[in-house]
N, C-alpha and C positions, 0 to 999 in steps of 0.2 A: 556266855548263854547260861541261864539257870535251869537247875535240874528238876523242876518243879514236875514235869509230866513223868518222870521215872518215879520221883517220890510219891507221885499219886498212886502209880500202880503198885509200889510197895505196900502202901497203907490200905490200899484196896484189897489186896491179897490178905491182909492181916485180918481186915473186916469181915472176910467171908469164911475163913477157918473154921470159926465155932459154928457156922450155920451148914456146913457140909452135911452132916448126918440128915438134919431136919429136910434138906433139899433133896437127897437121895431117898429118904423114906416116903415122901409123897410128891415125886417128879410131876405126876399125872395132873396135879394142881395147878402146875406153873407152865409146863412145855409137854407137849406129845409129840413123838415120832412115829412118823409112817414110812417105808419103802414103796416107792411107787415103781411099776413097770412100764419100761418105753418099748421094750424089743430092740432086735438085731438091727443094725445100722447097715448100710451098704458097704462100709469098711472091713464088715466082720466084727465090729465091738458091739457092746451090749450097752444100751440106754437106761438108766436107772435114775432115780432121783430121792433124796431125803426130804420129806415135807415137815417141817416143824409147824405146830400150831401153838401159840402162845395166849395164856390167859390175858384177859383184858388188863392194859395198864403194864404190862410187861414187854421188855425187848430182849434180842439178843444181838448179835455181832458179827458185822463183815470180816473178811479175812484180815484188813487191816483196821482194827476196831476203833483207833483213836488213843487220847492220853490214857484212858482207864477202861478196859474190858478184855474179855477173853474170846478169840475168835474160835469157832468150831473148828474141831480136829477130829478126823476120824481114825481109829486104831483098828486095822482089819486082823482079823484073827489068823491069818495066814493059810487058812483052807478055804475049800470052796472053788478051786480053779480061778480064782482072781488073779489077774496079772497086774499089768499097769493100770493106773487109775488116774482119770483126771477130772477134776471138780468145776463146775462153771458157777459164778457168782453174779445173780441180776443184780440190776442197780440198787444200791443201798440208800437210806435216809440219813441226813445229818442231824445230830441231835446236841442241843446246846444245853449244859445244866452245871450249876454250881459252879460255873467259871471253867467248866471242860467241856471239851467237843468229843462226842464219839460216833461212829458211825455203824450203822446196823439197821435192823427189821423189827417191825411189831405185826402182831396179828399172826399172820402166816406168811411161811417163806418156803420156796420150792428150790431146793440146790441140785442141779442136774449132775450125774455122775456118770461119766463113758468109761467103761471097762473093757479091757483088752483080755480076753479068756486065755489062760496058761495053756489049755489043750482045745484044739478045734473041736467041736462035736460033742464035748463032754457037757454035764450038768453044771449049772453056776449057782453057788448059793452064797448069798451076802451075809456075812456075820462080823459081829465086832462090835465096840462100842463107840458112840459119838459124843465127846465132851464139849462142852460149851459153857458160857456163862450167860445167865440171864438175869437182868435188872428191874427194879421197879423202884420203891422207896430205898430198898436194898437191894444189894448183888449178891447172888449166890452161884457157885458151880454146879452144874448138873451132868450126870455121866448116865448115859442112854444106852441100854444094850438093844440090839437088833440082829436077826437070824431069819433070814427071807431066801427061800428057794425061787430063783428066776423064772419068770415065765417067759421061755424063750420064742415062744408064738404070739408073744404079746403085740399089739399094734401100737400105733402113736396115742401117746398119753396127752389130751389137753392141757393137763397141769404143767407138764414137762414142756410142752410146746411154747405156752405161754411164758414161763421162766426163761427159756433160750430167747424168745421174742423180746424180753426185758433186759438183756445184757447191754452194757454201753456200747456205746457205737465204736468203730476202729477208728483210727487217726485218719484213715481216708474217709470214711463214712462223716467224721465230725469235721472234715474240710480242714484239717490241721496242715498247715504249707511250711511249717518249720519248728523246730524244737530245739532250742540252743539251751547250754547251760554255761555257768560261770561259777568256779569253785575259789573260795578263799579261806584263810585259816581263821579259826574261831578260838574262843578260850578253852572249850573242851574237844574239838574236833574239827569241822568245816562247816562254812556257811555256804549253802547252796542258792544260787539264783537261777530260777528256770524262766525262759522267755519262750512263750508258746504264741505262735501266731496262727490265730484260729477265730472264726465267728464266736459270738456268746453263745454258751449253751442257756443261758436263762439268768438273770441275776436274782438272787445273789449266787455265786459261783465260788465252789471250795475245791482247792487242790489237795488231793492226797498223794504224797510221796512214799514210795516203797523202795529203799536202796538196794534190793537185789542180793543181799547178803545178810543171813541170819545172824550175823554179829553186829550189824550195825542197826541203829534205831534214829528215826526221823521224827522231830519235831511237828507241833501243829504249823500248819502254814501261814503265812501273812500274804493274802492274795490281792493284787489290784489289777485294773483292767484299763487301757487307754485304748479307745478305736478296736482295732482287730488285733490287738495285742493284750494278751494275759500274762502277768509277771508273779510267780510264786516263790517265796523265800522261806527256807526252813533251814535248820541246822541238824546237822548228821554227826552222831557220836557213836563211838565203838563201845562195845560191851566192857572190855577190858581197859578202857580207858587209853589205849595206845593209839599212836599214830596209824593211818591207814591209807592204804590205796583204793581209789573209787572207780570203778568200770563204768563209764557213762552209758554203755549199751546195755547194761543190767538195770539201769534206773526206770522205775515206773510210775507213770502219773496219771492219775483219774481224776478229771473235771468232772464234778458232781453240780449240775445247775438245775435250775427250776424246770427247765423244758427237756433236757435230755442230758446223758453223763456220756464221756469221751475217755478212752482207753489209749494212753500214748506210751511205747515203749522205745526207751532210749532217748538221748539227745546227742547233738554235737557241740563241739567246743565253741564257745561264745568270746 
């Protein structure tokens, strides 16, 4: 396996470094951040969201951004009664440019966030920074600060509801009857062949593989379909270049089709 994607990330990082100051001095010209209130849930958690509005011609990235991209990352201040946090990711778009594939959003995206307060009955203040990459003809990193006192009496927010309605289907909803994986040695790590028994999500279909471990990287997939079976092949590489064990239950496959997307967790041995 060639290391083209990893090299692309390296050189992309070098390309954006001189532009960091420019991006941070006028972030409002490229991307704007707003914190939305969604109120308390029946589980006692609080529902909020980050709404990112991008300038025309700009895009930002999904949690698995593809060959060259920076996924949004929230760095919480550690204050404000914020405990456990879970972010949801609406169905992204696939972009092909310059021989590389990236996964992300244009114009506007709402990222729902479910927060478990550390203390029941206390105020909730959402503060920290959101780090992300934004791209047009050039790519730049952006750091956006937020400091928002949650409205605990807020009701259902239409934009948050719409974002949650646009999540990928679960495997059950996507009528996935089986997900099987075969592993074989490759030059730099392992070759993964995933066989997914499921109806079409709408051609063309792109499968994104997430290895489930921060030290592992998955290449862009080669995807083929024959009837009710979708086959995705990818190379898995360890960051340190050493041999590694793979937990099949931690693998995550997202099928991005023209009609809908499907989120598949884990696979059995093939």
